[in-house]
C-alpha angles and dihedrals in degrees: 000000000000120000110238115235108261117236115238098193139290116315115257114242117240110266095234119183119342119243125263087250092067121077094230090065091072106065106162111127090208095072117099143125093261092052092048092043090059095050089044095056090048089054092044091060096037098045092044089057091045092055093048094049090044091056090047088055090051091051092049088068090063088224089174090058101072141344092252090064099045113089093169100054093169097052095117114169089000083082096054093109096057118126136176101281109234130233095223140118089025092223095054097111094040088058100044098045092040089055091044097054098034091049093046088054095047092047090061099089088044093052093046090050093049092050093048091049094056100034095106087064092060087060098042118123140251093042091219131019098178138352091271092051090049089055094049091051090050095049087047092053090047091048095051094043093045095048094051092044095051095042094046097046089044091052090047092052091052091055090044089241107141097188095144120084119255133011119335088217098057097038093047092045099048090037088054093055092048094045091046093049090056091044092053092047092048090046091055091052098044109027100082091052094046093052087046094053094048091048102042105008125233115324115245091240092055126080123219103244094190095051118096115251086215107030123191124237108290120252100174130015124239090255089051093051091052089048087057093050091049090047092053090049091049091050089050089051095052094046097046111029090075089077089080096053137059129226122026098352091059093064088061092066091094098152095056134067088243093068126105130029124356116253105270123321140265130050091334097042099112132106124293136183103208129023123219088245091053094057097039102256109155125194091246090067094051100039132091092311096060116113129180113223114215114190135183140118090310090063132249126319127189112206126187122220086254093055090049090050089054093058123086109293122214129185132217134181105225134152130224114234123175139198091252086068101250123119143167132231120260110301121197108246125187133192147088120331110245088228089059089053090048089055089052090051093055107279103116095193093046090239109117120165087255147304132256107215119200130193133211082236107115103206136016134099091262107040083112125042136168121221126202124246092252086058094050095048095046104110090222094059106101144177088226121214097173143015132207091002097307137090113268117269117238089251089057096050110280129208090030140340139182122248122187127177117247092005130128113266093240088060090060093084119211129212093023117200103169143027120189113188124205101007116085 
């Protein structure tokens, strides 16, 4: 009788791949504190400039002037820095918002590389070893979540894709403050060590907590990886910066909706954001029956386009610059100065507290806007009737639009129907 083989116990399963919570899961030889420190310092400079130019963009809307301008009504002390937005230099908003949007695009590869370099720490266990460590992890979660939220909503806004609920202005504004608070806390915690590592290297007594304990065979050096990130940022710069220029450079803006040929040709052949058809403006509203209502202490006046053309006409060379980051070069606008219309409305010196501008456009967050007194009295601020020697086209605001130096494009109301001076 044969002896049966004795069982020595259940067979042990093959170990397989480690979990992301184990350091051995992350095997890239590129990760390390020095690599992360370089990316962190680039983001420190870039995000600080993004935050400052973003706040300047918010101030340019004059949200503390009137309720129609304020898309963040619960901002409270977050609006403490607001100031009267100036009208000069006339290209101010074109510069600040162009830098804001273009820099945001250029920093995308740097941000992704930075997140990739520290992703093992997001899975590290235990979640918190001490109260200080818990605060650091919380700031890291807010930092990562805030960064992704701000960059994603910003990129969607550039592409005019409003997939997020609510107003972009409010979401991006409050998200920026949450993100920057986490960013500031994280910087205070990490900047001294990052500078020390870049200057003197990692001390022999310290271990590199971001380096893999079992690195794979290298395919690229850390310098090479930084060069790839830099090349990605340069490529995005070359394919997006053209949105802020006219002519040949504009055709290089391949990754933005502002690339390619200009809309049409001739005097009105420069960039627009909304067409008359898109906002529901029909020819019957802008034809012979159209009248501009000018209101103020002297009463209400209804002026036809012919009557406006009979008034003293002035010219001004001003760009159009929008929050999405695109802009045009200076266009020659011609029309009636707003200060002349203020005088007609009952302000003899042409210096009212401000003006409420209303459009024929029936819906939209900026169909009504308020302009400050400094904007009204600037001689370059016009109720424009023509551009580049020709009447306005329907898409550029015919029969009349507002044009103000250094102001966001959305504040330069098209298809104007009413100007109320002095009451905001």
